[in-house]
Every structure is written in structure tokens, then in C-alpha cells.
LOSE-864572 format. One record per residue (C-alpha): residue number from 1; residue in three letters; x, y, z. Coordinates in steps of 0.001 Angstrom, whole numbers, plus 500000, padded with zeros to 6 digits. Last residue first. Layout:
REM residues N
{n NUM, res ala, c1 X, c2 Y, c3 Z}
...
This chain:
REM residues 443
{n 443, res gly, c1 077759, c2 646325, c3 089975}
{n 442, res lys, c1 074362, c2 646453, c3 091605}
{n 441, res thr, c1 075206, c2 645243, c3 095088}
{n 440, res glu, c1 075678, c2 648290, c3 097211}
{n 439, res val, c1 078237, c2 647211, c3 099798}
{n 438, res glu, c1 077850, c2 645829, c3 103319}
{n 437, res lys, c1 074736, c2 643722, c3 102779}
{n 436, res leu, c1 076476, c2 640843, c3 101023}
{n 435, res arg, c1 078831, c2 640370, c3 103956}
{n 434, res ile, c1 075912, c2 639441, c3 106244}
{n 433, res glu, c1 074776, c2 636835, c3 103727}
{n 432, res pro, c1 077750, c2 634565, c3 104431}
{n 431, res val, c1 079804, c2 633923, c3 101280}
{n 430, res leu, c1 079415, c2 630638, c3 099412}
{n 429, res ile, c1 076598, c2 631817, c3 097136}
{n 428, res ala, c1 078897, c2 634607, c3 096007}
{n 427, res leu, c1 081195, c2 631987, c3 094477}
{n 426, res gly, c1 079941, c2 632643, c3 090982}
{n 425, res glu, c1 076697, c2 634587, c3 091227}
{n 424, res lys, c1 074524, c2 636412, c3 093744}
{n 423, res val, c1 072093, c2 638768, c3 092095}
{n 422, res gln, c1 072167, c2 642568, c3 091807}
{n 421, res glu, c1 075453, c2 642312, c3 089983}
{n 420, res lys, c1 074054, c2 641962, c3 086500}
{n 419, res val, c1 075586, c2 639881, c3 083729}
{n 418, res val, c1 073610, c2 640089, c3 080504}
{n 417, res pro, c1 072067, c2 636846, c3 079274}
{n 416, res gln, c1 073107, c2 635626, c3 075817}
{n 415, res arg, c1 071020, c2 635796, c3 072642}
{n 414, res lys, c1 071839, c2 639471, c3 072139}
{n 413, res gln, c1 075518, c2 638500, c3 072191}
{n 412, res glu, c1 075154, c2 636627, c3 068897}
{n 411, res gln, c1 073721, c2 639675, c3 067155}
{n 410, res lys, c1 076562, c2 641765, c3 068565}
{n 409, res trp, c1 079185, c2 639373, c3 067190}
{n 408, res arg, c1 077715, c2 639397, c3 063693}
{n 407, res asp, c1 077650, c2 643197, c3 063697}
{n 406, res asp, c1 081167, c2 643462, c3 065164}
{n 405, res ser, c1 082648, c2 641155, c3 062526}
{n 404, res leu, c1 081916, c2 643658, c3 059816}
{n 403, res pro, c1 082500, c2 646554, c3 062263}
{n 402, res asn, c1 086224, c2 645692, c3 062623}
{n 401, res ser, c1 087484, c2 646810, c3 066042}
{n 400, res thr, c1 087040, c2 650088, c3 067921}
{n 399, res leu, c1 088950, c2 653296, c3 068564}
{n 398, res ile, c1 086607, c2 655972, c3 069846}
{n 397, res arg, c1 087218, c2 659685, c3 069362}
{n 396, res pro, c1 087491, c2 662676, c3 071659}
{n 395, res his, c1 087462, c2 666038, c3 069870}
{n 394, res asp, c1 090849, c2 667413, c3 068895}
{n 393, res gly, c1 093160, c2 670123, c3 070269}
{n 392, res ala, c1 095443, c2 667689, c3 072052}
{n 391, res asn, c1 094421, c2 664127, c3 071274}
{n 390, res ile, c1 091731, c2 662353, c3 073288}
{n 389, res glu, c1 091401, c2 658636, c3 072569}
{n 388, res leu, c1 088742, c2 656383, c3 074086}
{n 387, res val, c1 089117, c2 652613, c3 073876}
{n 386, res glu, c1 086966, c2 649823, c3 072471}
{n 385, res pro, c1 087419, c2 646065, c3 072646}
{n 384, res leu, c1 084239, c2 644143, c3 071834}
{n 383, res gly, c1 082298, c2 643022, c3 074882}
{n 382, res asn, c1 082573, c2 639591, c3 076479}
{n 381, res thr, c1 079438, c2 640400, c3 078522}
{n 380, res cys, c1 080953, c2 640151, c3 082003}
{n 379, res gly, c1 083251, c2 637227, c3 082895}
{n 378, res lys, c1 084401, c2 637147, c3 079286}
{n 377, res ser, c1 085815, c2 640574, c3 080073}
{n 376, res leu, c1 085206, c2 643626, c3 077893}
{n 375, res gly, c1 081920, c2 644786, c3 079417}
{n 374, res val, c1 082204, c2 647993, c3 077345}
{n 373, res asp, c1 083046, c2 650266, c3 080299}
{n 372, res ile, c1 083825, c2 653630, c3 078637}
{n 371, res arg, c1 081080, c2 656088, c3 079676}
{n 370, res ile, c1 081667, c2 659722, c3 078702}
{n 369, res ala, c1 079804, c2 662453, c3 080572}
{n 368, res lys, c1 080304, c2 666058, c3 079387}
{n 367, res asp, c1 079802, c2 665077, c3 075731}
{n 366, res glu, c1 076738, c2 667285, c3 075296}
{n 365, res cys, c1 075042, c2 665724, c3 078320}
{n 364, res val, c1 075645, c2 662149, c3 077180}
{n 363, res gly, c1 078553, c2 660146, c3 075788}
{n 362, res asn, c1 079195, c2 656692, c3 074405}
{n 361, res ile, c1 081619, c2 653780, c3 074470}
{n 360, res gly, c1 079892, c2 650621, c3 073301}
{n 359, res glu, c1 076204, c2 649987, c3 072672}
{n 358, res asp, c1 075944, c2 647583, c3 075611}
{n 357, res gln, c1 077522, c2 650120, c3 077959}
{n 356, res ile, c1 078497, c2 648291, c3 081146}
{n 355, res thr, c1 078455, c2 650540, c3 084225}
{n 354, res his, c1 081713, c2 650742, c3 086218}
{n 353, res gly, c1 083766, c2 652998, c3 083909}
{n 352, res met, c1 083733, c2 656789, c3 083917}
{n 351, res val, c1 085104, c2 659834, c3 082065}
{n 350, res met, c1 083846, c2 663208, c3 083348}
{n 349, res arg, c1 084127, c2 666179, c3 080982}
{n 348, res arg, c1 085311, c2 669800, c3 080909}
{n 347, res ala, c1 087334, c2 670153, c3 084110}
{n 346, res gly, c1 089549, c2 673254, c3 084092}
{n 345, res pro, c1 088813, c2 674360, c3 087646}
{n 344, res ile, c1 086820, c2 671693, c3 089495}
{n 343, res met, c1 083554, c2 673022, c3 090983}
{n 342, res ser, c1 082124, c2 673629, c3 087494}
{n 341, res leu, c1 082386, c2 669889, c3 086808}
{n 340, res val, c1 080072, c2 669117, c3 089724}
{n 339, res glu, c1 077533, c2 671735, c3 088637}
{n 338, res glu, c1 077610, c2 670463, c3 085066}
{n 337, res leu, c1 076917, c2 666925, c3 086287}
{n 336, res gln, c1 074048, c2 668157, c3 088466}
{n 335, res gly, c1 072411, c2 669850, c3 085504}
{n 334, res cys, c1 073054, c2 666899, c3 083209}
{n 333, res asp, c1 071158, c2 664497, c3 085447}
{n 332, res cys, c1 071535, c2 661592, c3 083014}
{n 331, res asn, c1 068765, c2 659642, c3 081333}
{n 330, res pro, c1 070437, c2 657832, c3 078438}
{n 329, res gly, c1 071307, c2 654702, c3 080443}
{n 328, res asp, c1 073319, c2 654312, c3 083643}
{n 327, res ser, c1 076516, c2 656365, c3 083542}
{n 326, res phe, c1 075892, c2 659740, c3 085167}
{n 325, res arg, c1 073966, c2 658659, c3 088272}
{n 324, res arg, c1 075792, c2 655337, c3 088449}
{n 323, res leu, c1 077852, c2 655905, c3 091621}
{n 322, res trp, c1 079723, c2 652865, c3 092979}
{n 321, res val, c1 083397, c2 653941, c3 092939}
{n 320, res val, c1 082979, c2 657557, c3 094050}
{n 319, res ser, c1 080264, c2 656674, c3 096543}
{n 318, res asp, c1 076560, c2 657431, c3 096024}
{n 317, res arg, c1 075428, c2 653784, c3 095949}
{n 316, res gly, c1 077344, c2 652834, c3 099082}
{n 315, res arg, c1 080987, c2 652557, c3 100102}
{n 314, res leu, c1 084113, c2 654361, c3 098867}
{n 313, res tyr, c1 083059, c2 657705, c3 100414}
{n 312, res ser, c1 082915, c2 655914, c3 103794}
{n 311, res pro, c1 086645, c2 655241, c3 103853}
{n 310, res ser, c1 087564, c2 651537, c3 103649}
{n 309, res arg, c1 087756, c2 649514, c3 106857}
{n 308, res arg, c1 091036, c2 647978, c3 108042}
{n 307, res gly, c1 092526, c2 650956, c3 109847}
{n 306, res ser, c1 094340, c2 654071, c3 108694}
{n 305, res leu, c1 097957, c2 653214, c3 107876}
{n 304, res gly, c1 097403, c2 649804, c3 106285}
{n 303, res met, c1 098945, c2 650758, c3 102932}
{n 302, res ile, c1 095530, c2 650479, c3 101246}
{n 301, res trp, c1 094079, c2 652867, c3 103859}
{n 300, res asp, c1 096883, c2 655396, c3 103413}
{n 299, res lys, c1 096362, c2 655264, c3 099639}
{n 298, res val, c1 092635, c2 655891, c3 100113}
{n 297, res glu, c1 093359, c2 658865, c3 102368}
{n 296, res gln, c1 095856, c2 660343, c3 099921}
{n 295, res asn, c1 093563, c2 660073, c3 096903}
{n 294, res ile, c1 090564, c2 661477, c3 098778}
{n 293, res arg, c1 092607, c2 664387, c3 100154}
{n 292, res glu, c1 093890, c2 665261, c3 096690}
{n 291, res leu, c1 090318, c2 665345, c3 095387}
{n 290, res gly, c1 088954, c2 667400, c3 098292}
{n 289, res his, c1 086075, c2 666713, c3 100679}
{n 288, res asp, c1 084069, c2 669469, c3 099003}
{n 287, res ile, c1 084583, c2 667757, c3 095644}
{n 286, res his, c1 083235, c2 664523, c3 097128}
{n 285, res gln, c1 080239, c2 666319, c3 098600}
{n 284, res gln, c1 079384, c2 667803, c3 095196}
{n 283, res leu, c1 079143, c2 664424, c3 093517}
{n 282, res leu, c1 081737, c2 662369, c3 091661}
{n 281, res gly, c1 081366, c2 659290, c3 089488}
{n 280, res gly, c1 081832, c2 655527, c3 089319}
{n 279, res his, c1 085422, c2 654783, c3 088275}
{n 278, res val, c1 086777, c2 658318, c3 088144}
{n 277, res phe, c1 088584, c2 660307, c3 085459}
{n 276, res leu, c1 088152, c2 664062, c3 084951}
{n 275, res ser, c1 089222, c2 665229, c3 081493}
{n 274, res asp, c1 090319, c2 668878, c3 081018}
{n 273, res gly, c1 094048, c2 668132, c3 081133}
{n 272, res val, c1 094292, c2 664916, c3 083101}
{n 271, res leu, c1 092246, c2 665128, c3 086306}
{n 270, res leu, c1 092366, c2 661951, c3 088395}
{n 269, res val, c1 090146, c2 660379, c3 091028}
{n 268, res thr, c1 090765, c2 657238, c3 093063}
{n 267, res gln, c1 094460, c2 656911, c3 092239}
{n 266, res asn, c1 096242, c2 653601, c3 092096}
{n 265, res gly, c1 099797, c2 653233, c3 093393}
{n 264, res ala, c1 098607, c2 651520, c3 096575}
{n 263, res leu, c1 096978, c2 648801, c3 094469}
{n 262, res phe, c1 100107, c2 647100, c3 093069}
{n 261, res arg, c1 102752, c2 646782, c3 095785}
{n 260, res ser, c1 100756, c2 647569, c3 098930}
{n 259, res ala, c1 097722, c2 645537, c3 097850}
{n 258, res ile, c1 099750, c2 642588, c3 096545}
{n 257, res pro, c1 101918, c2 642324, c3 099674}
{n 256, res gly, c1 099086, c2 642997, c3 102156}
{n 255, res asn, c1 099248, c2 646420, c3 103787}
{n 254, res pro, c1 095450, c2 646673, c3 103722}
{n 253, res gln, c1 094129, c2 643201, c3 102813}
{n 252, res leu, c1 094798, c2 642080, c3 099247}
{n 251, res ala, c1 097453, c2 639366, c3 099544}
{n 250, res ala, c1 096585, c2 637874, c3 102935}
{n 249, res ile, c1 092852, c2 637943, c3 102225}
{n 248, res arg, c1 093318, c2 636351, c3 098807}
{n 247, res ala, c1 095587, c2 633642, c3 100180}
{n 246, res arg, c1 093095, c2 632733, c3 102890}
{n 245, res phe, c1 090218, c2 632645, c3 100425}
{n 244, res gly, c1 092211, c2 630433, c3 098054}
{n 243, res glu, c1 093199, c2 628094, c3 100870}
{n 242, res trp, c1 089602, c2 627861, c3 102071}
{n 241, res phe, c1 088093, c2 627100, c3 098655}
{n 240, res glu, c1 088062, c2 623289, c3 098909}
{n 239, res glu, c1 086531, c2 623640, c3 102382}
{n 238, res lys, c1 083274, c2 624996, c3 100973}
{n 237, res val, c1 082461, c2 628392, c3 102448}
{n 236, res gly, c1 079769, c2 628881, c3 105121}
{n 235, res pro, c1 082293, c2 628853, c3 107931}
{n 234, res phe, c1 085711, c2 629981, c3 106691}
{n 233, res ser, c1 088765, c2 628100, c3 107895}
{n 232, res lys, c1 092424, c2 629027, c3 108175}
{n 231, res pro, c1 091787, c2 632523, c3 109502}
{n 230, res val, c1 094420, c2 635216, c3 108735}
{n 229, res gly, c1 096390, c2 636152, c3 111862}
{n 228, res arg, c1 099776, c2 635591, c3 110268}
{n 227, res phe, c1 099325, c2 635124, c3 106544}
{n 226, res pro, c1 101091, c2 638406, c3 105753}
{n 225, res asp, c1 104377, c2 636977, c3 107153}
{n 224, res arg, c1 106861, c2 639812, c3 107606}
{n 223, res pro, c1 110380, c2 638953, c3 106495}
{n 222, res pro, c1 113130, c2 638426, c3 109086}
{n 221, res asp, c1 115939, c2 640841, c3 108164}
{n 220, res leu, c1 118493, c2 639155, c3 105946}
{n 219, res gly, c1 122040, c2 638201, c3 106878}
{n 218, res ser, c1 120945, c2 635034, c3 108699}
{n 217, res cys, c1 119770, c2 633502, c3 105457}
{n 216, res leu, c1 117411, c2 630518, c3 105647}
{n 215, res arg, c1 114523, c2 632812, c3 106488}
{n 214, res lys, c1 114792, c2 634350, c3 103014}
{n 213, res met, c1 114188, c2 630990, c3 101339}
{n 212, res ala, c1 111150, c2 630328, c3 103548}
{n 211, res leu, c1 109652, c2 633688, c3 102655}
{n 210, res gly, c1 110156, c2 632933, c3 098964}
{n 209, res ser, c1 108402, c2 629591, c3 099350}
{n 208, res arg, c1 105558, c2 631404, c3 101104}
{n 207, res tyr, c1 105220, c2 633680, c3 098083}
{n 206, res trp, c1 105361, c2 630763, c3 095655}
{n 205, res tyr, c1 102669, c2 628806, c3 097473}
{n 204, res ala, c1 100498, c2 631850, c3 098125}
{n 203, res trp, c1 100612, c2 632844, c3 094450}
{n 202, res gly, c1 099257, c2 629411, c3 093498}
{n 201, res arg, c1 096385, c2 629875, c3 095940}
{n 200, res phe, c1 095798, c2 633318, c3 094411}
{n 199, res glu, c1 095428, c2 631819, c3 090934}
{n 198, res glu, c1 093170, c2 629080, c3 092303}
{n 197, res leu, c1 090868, c2 631634, c3 093913}
{n 196, res gly, c1 090588, c2 633506, c3 090624}
{n 195, res ala, c1 089886, c2 630310, c3 088709}
{n 194, res arg, c1 087000, c2 629518, c3 091088}
{n 193, res thr, c1 085696, c2 633016, c3 090525}
{n 192, res val, c1 085612, c2 636054, c3 092804}
{n 191, res tyr, c1 082465, c2 638136, c3 092578}
{n 190, res arg, c1 081318, c2 638205, c3 096193}
{n 189, res phe, c1 084812, c2 638326, c3 097643}
{n 188, res asp, c1 084327, c2 641173, c3 100135}
{n 187, res gly, c1 087483, c2 641276, c3 102269}
{n 186, res asp, c1 087637, c2 645093, c3 102377}
{n 185, res ala, c1 090705, c2 645061, c3 100092}
{n 184, res asn, c1 088624, c2 642898, c3 097767}
{n 183, res met, c1 085649, c2 645254, c3 097788}
{n 182, res val, c1 087836, c2 648319, c3 097191}
{n 181, res glu, c1 089514, c2 646731, c3 094167}
{n 180, res his, c1 086052, c2 645700, c3 092943}
{n 179, res asn, c1 084646, c2 649222, c3 093345}
{n 178, res gly, c1 087296, c2 650500, c3 090984}
{n 177, res his, c1 090570, c2 652104, c3 091969}
{n 176, res leu, c1 092365, c2 653932, c3 089203}
{n 175, res thr, c1 095408, c2 653155, c3 087066}
{n 174, res leu, c1 097835, c2 655483, c3 085305}
{n 173, res leu, c1 100129, c2 654428, c3 082477}
{n 172, res ser, c1 102656, c2 657114, c3 081590}
{n 171, res gly, c1 104886, c2 658119, c3 078727}
{n 170, res gly, c1 108530, c2 659174, c3 078447}
{n 169, res ala, c1 109666, c2 655816, c3 077086}
{n 168, res ala, c1 111258, c2 654697, c3 080381}
{n 167, res ala, c1 108097, c2 655732, c3 082225}
{n 166, res ala, c1 105986, c2 653679, c3 079815}
{n 165, res asp, c1 108123, c2 650571, c3 080331}
{n 164, res leu, c1 107831, c2 650818, c3 084116}
{n 163, res lys, c1 104067, c2 651350, c3 083914}
{n 162, res leu, c1 103828, c2 648467, c3 081444}
{n 161, res arg, c1 105556, c2 646269, c3 084009}
{n 160, res his, c1 103007, c2 647170, c3 086669}
{n 159, res leu, c1 100081, c2 646685, c3 084275}
{n 158, res leu, c1 101357, c2 643182, c3 083475}
{n 157, res tyr, c1 101810, c2 642264, c3 087140}
{n 156, res leu, c1 098281, c2 643403, c3 087981}
{n 155, res leu, c1 096937, c2 641555, c3 084939}
{n 154, res arg, c1 098782, c2 638385, c3 085912}
{n 153, res leu, c1 097293, c2 638666, c3 089370}
{n 152, res glu, c1 093731, c2 638993, c3 088093}
{n 151, res asp, c1 093918, c2 636409, c3 085327}
{n 150, res gly, c1 091138, c2 634046, c3 086523}
{n 149, res gly, c1 088087, c2 636169, c3 085847}
{n 148, res arg, c1 085052, c2 637872, c3 087424}
{n 147, res asp, c1 087074, c2 639776, c3 090034}
{n 146, res leu, c1 089909, c2 642343, c3 089886}
{n 145, res val, c1 090997, c2 644821, c3 087200}
{n 144, res asp, c1 088025, c2 646976, c3 088118}
{n 143, res gly, c1 089695, c2 650353, c3 087582}
{n 142, res val, c1 089609, c2 653313, c3 085160}
{n 141, res gln, c1 092710, c2 652535, c3 083095}
{n 140, res val, c1 094302, c2 655854, c3 082145}
{n 139, res ala, c1 096895, c2 656163, c3 079373}
{n 138, res val, c1 099387, c2 658982, c3 078769}
{n 137, res ala, c1 101238, c2 658751, c3 075458}
{n 136, res ala, c1 104988, c2 659369, c3 075281}
{n 135, res gly, c1 105749, c2 656103, c3 073478}
{n 134, res gly, c1 102710, c2 653854, c3 073435}
{n 133, res thr, c1 104497, c2 650608, c3 072525}
{n 132, res trp, c1 104789, c2 649135, c3 076027}
{n 131, res arg, c1 105668, c2 645445, c3 076194}
{n 130, res ala, c1 103255, c2 642493, c3 076356}
{n 129, res ser, c1 105458, c2 640562, c3 073905}
{n 128, res ser, c1 102907, c2 639205, c3 071423}
{n 127, res pro, c1 100160, c2 641658, c3 072422}
{n 126, res asp, c1 102394, c2 644675, c3 071732}
{n 125, res ala, c1 101191, c2 647415, c3 074059}
{n 124, res leu, c1 099867, c2 650982, c3 073940}
{n 123, res gly, c1 098604, c2 651275, c3 070372}
{n 122, res ala, c1 095041, c2 651650, c3 071648}
{n 121, res leu, c1 093964, c2 648484, c3 069849}
{n 120, res ser, c1 096942, c2 646719, c3 071408}
{n 119, res leu, c1 095866, c2 647754, c3 074911}
{n 118, res ala, c1 092317, c2 646599, c3 074176}
{n 117, res gln, c1 093502, c2 643255, c3 072797}
{n 116, res leu, c1 095826, c2 642844, c3 075761}
{n 115, res ala, c1 092883, c2 643347, c3 078117}
{n 114, res lys, c1 090901, c2 640738, c3 076187}
{n 113, res pro, c1 093703, c2 638183, c3 076586}
{n 112, res leu, c1 094215, c2 638995, c3 080297}
{n 111, res asp, c1 090606, c2 638755, c3 081476}
{n 110, res gly, c1 090406, c2 639342, c3 085240}
{n 109, res his, c1 087842, c2 642120, c3 085216}
{n 108, res phe, c1 089359, c2 644518, c3 082635}
{n 107, res asp, c1 087207, c2 647667, c3 083151}
{n 106, res gly, c1 087572, c2 650599, c3 080753}
{n 105, res ile, c1 090460, c2 652173, c3 078866}
{n 104, res ala, c1 091254, c2 655869, c3 078420}
{n 103, res val, c1 093923, c2 657207, c3 076052}
{n 102, res leu, c1 095557, c2 660650, c3 076069}
{n 101, res arg, c1 097861, c2 661906, c3 073331}
{n 100, res ala, c1 099647, c2 665274, c3 073259}
{n 99, res pro, c1 099437, c2 665352, c3 077050}
{n 98, res ala, c1 097126, c2 667627, c3 079075}
{n 97, res pro, c1 098697, c2 668677, c3 082360}
{n 96, res ile, c1 098188, c2 666338, c3 085335}
{n 95, res arg, c1 096057, c2 666871, c3 088434}
{n 94, res thr, c1 095887, c2 664208, c3 091164}
{n 93, res ala, c1 099582, c2 663401, c3 090950}
{n 92, res ala, c1 100807, c2 659878, c3 090348}
{n 91, res pro, c1 103961, c2 658909, c3 092183}
{n 90, res ala, c1 106773, c2 658996, c3 089617}
{n 89, res pro, c1 107293, c2 655862, c3 087542}
{n 88, res ser, c1 110907, c2 654698, c3 087780}
{n 87, res pro, c1 113456, c2 656114, c3 085391}
{n 86, res thr, c1 115437, c2 654026, c3 085576}
{n 85, res pro, c1 114172, c2 650778, c3 087072}
{n 84, res asn, c1 116044, c2 649504, c3 090131}
{n 83, res thr, c1 115474, c2 645752, c3 090404}
{n 82, res pro, c1 114195, c2 645441, c3 086842}
{n 81, res phe, c1 111124, c2 643214, c3 086597}
{n 80, res phe, c1 110795, c2 639710, c3 085186}
{n 79, res leu, c1 107485, c2 638283, c3 083990}
{n 78, res gly, c1 106009, c2 634762, c3 083925}
{n 77, res ser, c1 103390, c2 635942, c3 086411}
{n 76, res val, c1 103539, c2 633833, c3 089566}
{n 75, res ser, c1 106838, c2 631982, c3 089103}
{n 74, res phe, c1 108408, c2 635046, c3 087519}
{n 73, res asp, c1 107512, c2 637286, c3 090428}
{n 72, res val, c1 108591, c2 634671, c3 092992}
{n 71, res phe, c1 112011, c2 634286, c3 091380}
{n 70, res ala, c1 112427, c2 638045, c3 091106}
{n 69, res asp, c1 111631, c2 638400, c3 094811}
{n 68, res val, c1 114150, c2 635663, c3 095635}
{n 67, res phe, c1 116830, c2 637417, c3 093591}
{n 66, res ser, c1 116069, c2 640729, c3 095274}
{n 65, res ser, c1 116419, c2 639103, c3 098687}
{n 64, res leu, c1 119724, c2 637559, c3 097617}
{n 63, res val, c1 120985, c2 641079, c3 096932}
{n 62, res pro, c1 120937, c2 641382, c3 100726}
{n 61, res pro, c1 124498, c2 640038, c3 100815}
{n 60, res leu, c1 125162, c2 636395, c3 101722}
{n 59, res asp, c1 125839, c2 635910, c3 105416}
{n 58, res gly, c1 125561, c2 632168, c3 105726}
{n 57, res cys, c1 123598, c2 630741, c3 102840}
{n 56, res gly, c1 122376, c2 627431, c3 104133}
{n 55, res ala, c1 120936, c2 624413, c3 102342}
{n 54, res asp, c1 119728, c2 621486, c3 104454}
{n 53, res ser, c1 116239, c2 621747, c3 102922}
{n 52, res ala, c1 113281, c2 620509, c3 104972}
{n 51, res gly, c1 112163, c2 624071, c3 105644}
{n 50, res met, c1 111543, c2 624647, c3 101939}
{n 49, res glu, c1 109236, c2 621660, c3 101600}
{n 48, res gly, c1 107512, c2 622419, c3 104884}
{n 47, res val, c1 106835, c2 625996, c3 103871}
{n 46, res ala, c1 105082, c2 624761, c3 100738}
{n 45, res glu, c1 103188, c2 622094, c3 102672}
{n 44, res glu, c1 101993, c2 624779, c3 105097}
{n 43, res glu, c1 100701, c2 626824, c3 102169}
{n 42, res thr, c1 098350, c2 623982, c3 101264}
{n 41, res arg, c1 097759, c2 621525, c3 098412}
{n 40, res pro, c1 101237, c2 621888, c3 097004}
{n 39, res pro, c1 101679, c2 623954, c3 093838}
{n 38, res ser, c1 101585, c2 622148, c3 090493}
{n 37, res lys, c1 104923, c2 622119, c3 088685}
{n 36, res gln, c1 104688, c2 623392, c3 085132}
{n 35, res pro, c1 106417, c2 626700, c3 085732}
{n 34, res leu, c1 104753, c2 629564, c3 083852}
{n 33, res ser, c1 105233, c2 630709, c3 080293}
{n 32, res phe, c1 103146, c2 633810, c3 079665}
{n 31, res val, c1 100910, c2 633484, c3 076648}
{n 30, res val, c1 100959, c2 636661, c3 074587}
{n 29, res val, c1 097945, c2 637447, c3 072471}
{n 28, res glu, c1 097286, c2 636764, c3 068818}
{n 27, res pro, c1 093963, c2 638058, c3 067506}
{n 26, res thr, c1 095299, c2 641468, c3 066466}
{n 25, res val, c1 092370, c2 643844, c3 066675}
{n 24, res asp, c1 091517, c2 645590, c3 063422}
{n 23, res lys, c1 090795, c2 649292, c3 063628}
{n 22, res val, c1 087664, c2 651365, c3 063125}
{n 21, res gln, c1 087866, c2 655028, c3 064110}
{n 20, res arg, c1 084881, c2 656598, c3 065873}
{n 19, res his, c1 084914, c2 660326, c3 065208}
{n 18, res phe, c1 083868, c2 661063, c3 068812}
{n 17, res pro, c1 081222, c2 663484, c3 067501}
{n 16, res asp, c1 079312, c2 660466, c3 066141}
{n 15, res ala, c1 076340, c2 660857, c3 063814}
{n 14, res val, c1 074589, c2 657499, c3 063961}
{n 13, res gly, c1 076030, c2 654067, c3 063105}
{n 12, res phe, c1 076581, c2 652720, c3 066621}
{n 11, res lys, c1 074375, c2 654713, c3 068913}
{n 10, res trp, c1 074981, c2 657866, c3 070907}
{n 9, res asn, c1 072337, c2 658753, c3 073477}
{n 8, res asn, c1 071885, c2 662150, c3 075085}
{n 7, res glu, c1 072266, c2 664472, c3 072134}
{n 6, res glu, c1 070362, c2 662118, c3 069839}
{n 5, res lys, c1 067234, c2 662825, c3 071836}
{n 4, res gly, c1 067073, c2 666424, c3 070685}
{n 3, res thr, c1 070137, c2 668110, c3 069249}
{n 2, res lys, c1 073661, c2 667002, c3 068495}
{n 1, res met, c1 076693, c2 669195, c3 068890}
């Protein structure tokens, strides 16, 4: 254990109880091959194209629905998924026994190449094939896959396939909700980018094309249209972004096709062995509410079973996805942190994302608070990939990239402004001000 000031603030190059291990990051990353055809300007054009077809399918078996779903998946992501994976990932529990190898990864924020670098650094995925290489390891990604970049959907699809691969290999990839997943399900698009809107507009075209294909077949149940009831215009937003906004609402609203397929499997809080994972942090009132209860209630909300508005413990500066009390700078309320951990049997440390750590992954309060958001995405601070590894019986350690290039990179980054969420940026200037007051705006 460190003493004095060093105890509460780990720096690159000082005594490091995490046993930081330097590894090279493979520069090559997979490029998914997507269809070259540009989607029509609007969703209505897509439906019109399909509706104009004279093709009919009579009473073909329901396997056609699976074919259409696979077609849409590949068109959006460049990935194929098994229809009935064996074994399929089991629903994530709130408390999981300690594995032989546990890896934690911070926020991705819409940056597929950098996410693949982090996954490769952790030994979890091959960046050239985007397939699982982690064997029986358990990995936790602490949320904020959405916003700030243009690869949000492709990241969701990638993480889903890695979950299937991991289950087949005896491992597990577990994902948490971040404040940006909650914001998007709530219809708060403050930090969406132009590229992010375009990606969702492309998804809308292919998804509506799939719906039109299914409607041609009398043997299939009529598919639900998630666009029904979604506004077609948005006062205060430039018209060129309307289709992207509409697609994003349809996809990510509670019970939307992307929310129910990819976000509903997220947990909000997770205890793996003696490590407590949460995006922002936990306070006493959250423990009193119940960890299992929080996870179930958030899942019910994402699935559209409990109204359109997120639970109150997901909103505001003291919520589980917005809290910074244990992650913002060297001054941490260690007494309160220890009290929170003492309320959860077996919990030894809290591992958090959400707040960018300019110095890289670090810990405070005698290693009881570990902060792993390194600002990885180019939409944040383009941070160097780092991941946390906790092996059974060992102290946590940090896997990072080559320090020779790191020093030059860090000097360059000091000349660039740091992204802060207390100001409107990106397309936030297009969103009515009333929406900006609904969620704490620092990050």
C-alpha cells in the first residue's frame, strides 16, 4: 500500500500496485464490408421500393423471417449471427463468482477501431476478424457505447457477436448501462454526431426493407412497426437531420428493436467476485433499493414494460450512471466509499467508467475505487487503450500500449482541448433547451 498523497493518486511512472504491463497494440483493425448501395433519402422511399415488387411468397415457412433478419443484420453491420446459438449467453446475474481471469474495459463512445484495439490489448478479440479470443475469461464493459462517434450500431452488433462467441468458448462478455445508453432510451440526443445520425438512418432503410419483405408473406405474423407514432418532424432541428432523429427514436426507445435486442441484456450494477462494477457509482440509497431490483427494473423499462421515462435513480448527479463522487480527481470521499462497499457482502472495490482519467486507469482510497475510462474514443480525448485485469489471487494490473509512443502521444494531446459535457457540442445546439435541463450535463 502507498502512503501519503501517493495513496490517492497514481501517476504514470510512479510505484504502481496494479503492476502495469506494457503491451503493443496491433494497428490493424477489421473493416466490415457493407453494401455499397446508398440508402434512399427517406424510410418511405425504402418501403415504396419494396412495395412496388410483384414478388410473392405464398405460405413459405417462418424460416423466411430468420433469413430476412440475417439479411438486415448483415446489411447494417457486415456480420452474420447464428439463428440458434449453442450455447447461448445466459441472462446475466447480478452477482457472479470470481473467474480465473477478469477484464474490465471503459467507455467506447462510438469508436469501433479504438474499441477493437482495447479488446485486442486485453486478449479478448482478434482485430482482424473481430472474433472472441478470450477463452474462459470474463470481461465487463462498463457502458457508454453510444454517442460521440459514428460506429454505435456496429459496436452494438460486434459486442453481441462477441457475447455469443464467448459463451461458446466457456467465457462471458458482460455489458453495463452508461448514462449515454439511458439518455438515448430517454430520447436525449445531446451528444449524437452527424455520423451517428447517418448510421441510424441507414439502419432505418434496411430495417424497413425487412419489414416490407415480411409483409409480402401471408404465412408470417404482421411485424410490429417501431416507427408508428414517431414524429416525422422536429422543431428546432435542421430538416436534414429529421430522418436520423426519427430512426434513432424508433430504434432506441423502450421496446424499440435495437433497445430490446442489445440494451435489454445490459446490467446496471454487477458484482463479479469481490469487484463491484457500475458506470458512475453507488451510494447508500442505491444499496437500500437493492442491486437485483435495480437491474430488473431497468431491464423492464428498456423492454417497454414500465413506461417511457427512466427510473429516477438513473437521472441526476447522484444517480448510478451519473455519479462522480468516487471518480473525479484525487479527492475521493473514502469514508463514504468504504461504507457503501461494506453494505455489499464480499465487495472489496468499486470499478467505474464515466469520468475520463487523463493519466490513464488509476485507483484511490487504497485501491477501493478504480477508474477505467481513459477517453478512448476519438470523440472524447482519443485516449490510449488501457484495460484492467484482475486474475484470481493477484492484485489488479493495467494492460497498456507501448510507453515509447505513449509519451509522444501524451505530449501531443496536451495541446488539444479536453472534451467536457458541461457545454453544448456536436448536434446539441439543434436540440430544444428544455431537453438539456432533464439530465445532469457534466458527462
